[in-house]
C-alpha positions in Angstrom: -0.1 0.0 0.1 1.1 3.6 -0.9 2.2 5.8 1.5 0.4 9.1 1.9 2.3 12.2 1.8 2.1 14.8 4.2 1.3 18.3 2.5 5.4 19.4 3.5 6.3 16.1 2.7 4.7 16.3 -1.5 5.9 19.9 -0.9 9.7 18.7 -0.2 9.3 15.6 -2.8 11.0 17.2 -4.9 13.9 18.1 -3.7 14.1 14.3 -2.7 14.4 13.1 -5.6 17.1 15.5 -6.7 19.2 13.8 -3.8 18.5 10.0 -4.7 19.7 11.3 -7.8 22.7 13.4 -7.6 23.9 12.2 -3.9 26.5 15.3 -4.7 24.3 17.4 -3.6 25.0 20.6 -0.5 22.0 22.4 0.5 22.6 26.2 2.1 19.8 28.1 5.0 19.4 31.7 4.1 17.6 33.4 7.0 15.7 35.9 7.2 17.0 38.2 9.8 16.7 42.3 10.5 15.0 43.2 7.4 17.9 40.9 4.9 18.6 37.3 4.0 21.8 35.5 6.0 23.1 32.9 4.5 25.3 29.8 6.4 28.2 30.5 4.3 31.0 28.2 6.2 31.0 24.8 4.7 30.2 22.9 7.9 27.0 24.6 7.2 26.0 23.2 4.4 24.1 20.3 4.4 24.1 17.2 2.1 22.1 16.0 -0.1 20.8 13.5 1.5 19.5 15.8 4.3 17.9 18.2 3.1 14.4 17.7 2.6 14.5 16.2 6.4 16.2 19.3 7.5 13.4 21.5 5.3 10.5 19.6 6.8 11.4 20.0 10.9 11.5 23.9 10.1 8.1 23.7 7.8 6.8 21.3 10.9 8.0 23.7 13.8 5.6 27.2 11.6 8.6 28.3 9.3 8.3 29.3 5.6 10.9 27.6 3.3 11.1 29.3 -0.3 14.0 26.1 -2.0 15.7 26.3 -5.1 18.0 24.3 -6.9 21.0 25.8 -8.2 23.1 24.9 -11.1 26.5 25.9 -13.2 25.6 28.2 -16.3 28.7 26.1 -17.8 26.6 23.2 -16.9 22.7 24.1 -16.6 21.3 20.6 -15.9 23.6 19.7 -13.5 22.3 20.6 -10.3 25.2 21.5 -7.5 23.4 23.4 -4.4 20.0 23.5 -3.2 19.4 26.8 -1.2 16.5 27.1 1.4 14.9 30.6 2.7 13.7 30.2 5.8 11.7 33.2 7.3 9.5 33.4 10.3 5.5 34.4 9.7 4.3 35.4 6.9 4.6 36.2 3.0 8.1 35.6 1.7 10.1 38.1 1.7 11.5 38.2 -2.0 14.1 36.0 -2.6 17.3 37.5 -4.0 18.4 36.1 -8.0 20.8 33.8 -8.5 24.3 35.0 -8.6 26.1 35.3 -12.2 27.5 32.2 -13.5 23.8 30.4 -11.8 20.7 29.5 -12.9 17.9 28.3 -11.5 16.3 25.2 -12.3 13.5 24.7 -10.1 11.8 26.0 -7.2 9.3 26.5 -5.1 7.6 28.4 -2.0 5.3 27.7 1.4 4.2 30.3 3.3 4.6 30.7 6.8 1.5 30.1 9.2 
């Protein structure tokens, strides 16, 4: 019998599938603080590919809003490299910044905070 996904699991299903197909994929949490996006930049703060959806689901369950983006380098547009998780605590999403030069957004989705 097929397992029924929760709404959060359904929202994150593309990330779960992507991590299975691309084990070298990494994630980065970017938090809305003080009116600006603050990235966790150091290598120790990066999220392993297989943990991205699990990490995000926990924060969604705690009431955070989430906008995720899958990024690829312009030179290899079909090879995902990085998942950016933009997180905030209430209401509609603050404006998400565009990808940096040399990167393109392959896929994205957003779920508003309660």
